[in-house]
C-alpha positions, 0 to 999 in steps of 0.5 A: 522463532525462526533459526539462522537469523542475523545476530542484530535481528536475533537480539531484537527479538530476545529483548522481549520478554513476553512474547506470544505466538499469534495467528495470521489474521487470527483476530480478522477471520480468514477468507480469500476475499482478503488480499493477503489471503486469497492473493498471497498466502493461498497463491503461495507467493509467501509462507504463512506469516509467523507473528508473535505479540508483546503485550507489555510493549504493544508490540507486534513481531514477525516474519515474512518469508517469500518463496523462490517460485514466486518470484524467480529471479526478481526483487521483491517490490517494494509496493508489495511490502508496503501492502503487507506493513499496512496490514500487519500495523492494522491487525497490532492497531485492531489487537490494541483497540480490541482491548478497549471498551468500544473495541468490538463495535467498531471497524479500524482504517488507516487514515495516514502511512508514511514510509522512508526508505532507509536501504535497499536489499533485491536478494531479500527473501526473509523480512523481520518488521517490528510494529509498535503502538506509540500512541493510543486515544479513544479511537485513534492509534498511531504505530511504527513499524521498522523492516529489516532483511532478517538474514543480513540484519539491514534497515530497509525502512521506517513506516508510521501509519495512524489508524481511527476506528469508526463504528460499524453501525456507521460503515452500513449508513455510508456504504448505502449512500455511496451506492445510491450515489454510484446509481445516479453518478458514473463519473470518474471524478473531478477531472475527466479522464481525457486531458483537454491541453494541447499537448496531451495524448491518449495512454498506449495500450503497452502504458495502459497494460504496464499499469495494470500489472499492479504487482509482479505475482498478480494476474493481469487484469486485477485492476483494469486500467481502461483508458487515460492521457498524458501531458508530458509539457503540462506534467500531468497524467490521469487514468480509468481503473476498475478493481476487481475481487479478493483484494480486500483489506477491511470487510467490503473496502479495497486493502489500503496496500492496493490503493497506494500501490495504483496510485505509485504506479501511475506517478512512477509512469509520470515520473518517468515520461517527465524526466526520461529516467526509469522509475526503477533506477531511482529511489523513492526515498519517501512516500506519504499516503493519506486514505480519506474514505473506503474504497468499495469492492469492484468499483467501477470507473474510478479515476487517478489523477498524478501531477509532478508537484516540483522538480530539480536537479536532485528530487521530483515530488509526484502528488496522486489523487484517486477519485470516484463520483467527486470523491476524493477516496486517496492521495499519495506523495511521492519523492523521488531522489534522482542519482547522480549519473542516470540511465536515460530510456 
């Protein structure tokens, strides 16, 4: 275990009696095509994560340490932490499920990820998580994972996720159907990326560029936002995007954390244009992501549509949908909490 931890973190670790070191991605195998492997560990954004497993409590504990060179003076982005959390909870779900009689014949997918923010730690570089499988049924695993600043002991957020395991044979069938549909239909989804509204305008080049900077350590264009439009009066935004390489989670699919990030970035841009308040100045108090279908790697002509569901004096709720070929793949509901006094753009 690392040394110099906050006493509260050390006490949480000491409460376990059967912790065993486990290899990061030891059950999945290593590949630079995986987002964490190729884009984070391989690129020196974080050190190789240290993980431990407790069989008796079905828990996985561990640390993520970000390097100074990867961030300079920037805070670790929340969307980066959410991606790491989704990844480690998925690995724990697989570790728990693989012990069942059907484990090796299935592959797991996140179907829901809910994150509630507790506090902020802009200077934090080492994080401690404690993921626990709360329930395991025939093909479903539910996991809870609080995340802490390892050096101050401060609770930053609490994540809950549900993973469903699907027979591997079914994945091949679904992929063949998607490939066939892709050959016939290249429309972005159920909504056009040009809003046919009197108040709509095209997204400017700098706005598309902003959306294209998915995470601050990723090369620009890893996910290319090609065109879009926004209507402030109608509280809607749509944008077309193409996914690049080396961002996989499960084999052949885009990492769920990446999907949540592009949906959040679109939601944040709409929030900023709707309120006149920079999304960087407010708290995204809660995010709820539902994954309906896996997004194939290097998927082209996907579309995001974001809508302001409600807007009050204390919070704004934005709902965003990722679509392709008229299929809904992922949705995100974000609750932005408004500050008492705000800095306007």
